[in-house]
C-alpha positions as CSV (number, residue, x, y, z in Angstrom):
1,M,-3.3,4.3,43.6
2,E,-2.7,3.2,40.0
3,N,-1.3,-0.3,39.4
4,L,2.4,0.4,38.4
5,T,2.6,-2.7,36.3
6,H,-0.2,-1.5,34.0
7,K,1.0,0.5,31.0
8,Q,-1.2,3.5,30.2
9,K,-2.6,3.2,26.7
10,H,-3.1,6.1,24.3
11,K,-5.4,6.2,21.3
12,V,-3.7,7.2,18.0
13,V,-5.7,7.9,14.9
14,T,-4.0,7.5,11.5
15,F,-5.0,7.8,7.9
16,L,-3.8,5.1,5.5
17,D,-4.3,4.8,1.8
18,R,-5.9,1.8,0.1
19,E,-2.6,-0.1,-0.5
20,E,-1.6,0.3,3.1
21,V,-5.0,-1.0,4.4
22,E,-4.9,-3.9,1.9
23,F,-1.4,-4.8,3.3
24,L,-2.8,-4.9,6.9
25,D,-5.7,-7.0,5.7
26,K,-3.3,-9.4,4.1
27,L,-1.4,-9.7,7.3
28,K,-4.6,-10.3,9.2
29,N,-5.7,-13.0,6.8
30,D,-2.3,-14.7,6.7
31,A,-2.4,-15.0,10.5
32,L,-6.0,-16.2,10.5
33,F,-5.6,-18.9,7.9
34,S,-2.2,-20.1,9.0
35,T,-2.8,-20.1,12.8
36,G,-6.5,-19.6,13.4
37,H,-5.6,-16.5,15.4
38,K,-7.1,-13.2,14.5
39,L,-4.8,-10.2,14.6
40,S,-6.4,-6.7,14.8
41,Y,-5.0,-3.6,13.0
42,N,-4.0,-2.5,16.5
43,D,-2.0,-5.7,17.1
44,I,-0.2,-5.3,13.8
45,L,0.6,-1.7,14.2
46,K,1.7,-2.2,17.8
47,G,4.0,-5.0,16.6
48,L,5.6,-2.7,14.0
49,V,6.2,0.0,16.6
50,D,7.7,-2.5,19.0
51,L,10.0,-3.7,16.2
52,A,11.1,-0.2,15.6
53,I,11.8,0.3,19.3
54,D,13.7,-3.0,19.5
55,T,16.0,-2.0,16.6
56,G,16.8,1.3,18.2
57,L,15.3,3.4,15.5
58,D,15.4,7.2,15.9
59,A,14.4,10.1,13.7
60,Q,17.7,12.0,13.9
61,D,18.3,13.7,10.5
62,V,14.9,12.5,9.2
63,D,12.9,15.1,7.3
64,S,10.6,13.0,5.1
65,V,8.7,9.7,5.1
66,E,11.1,8.4,2.5
67,K,14.1,9.1,4.7
68,L,12.4,7.5,7.7
69,E,11.7,4.4,5.6
70,E,15.3,4.2,4.4
71,K,16.5,4.5,8.0
72,M,14.0,1.8,9.1
73,L,15.2,-0.6,6.4
74,K,18.9,0.0,7.4
75,K,18.1,-0.7,11.1
76,I,16.3,-3.9,10.2
77,K,19.2,-5.1,8.1
78,E,21.6,-4.4,10.9
79,T,19.8,-6.6,13.3
């Protein structure tokens, strides 16, 4: 029987442009040099998804990346 406290993980593949990858690299380097702790891309992306979940973000009435970004910013400002 599967351990019920273990969350099942799923692999997600994404394509990012150079600017987006450079931003992730900056976050990784900032964490490394300020704390000595290495963050992986996975850690950073998981943190961003968890933040979206915690703010209650949904995609109701979202039909573009731009509208999703606007909605995300609005949710973050509300919290």
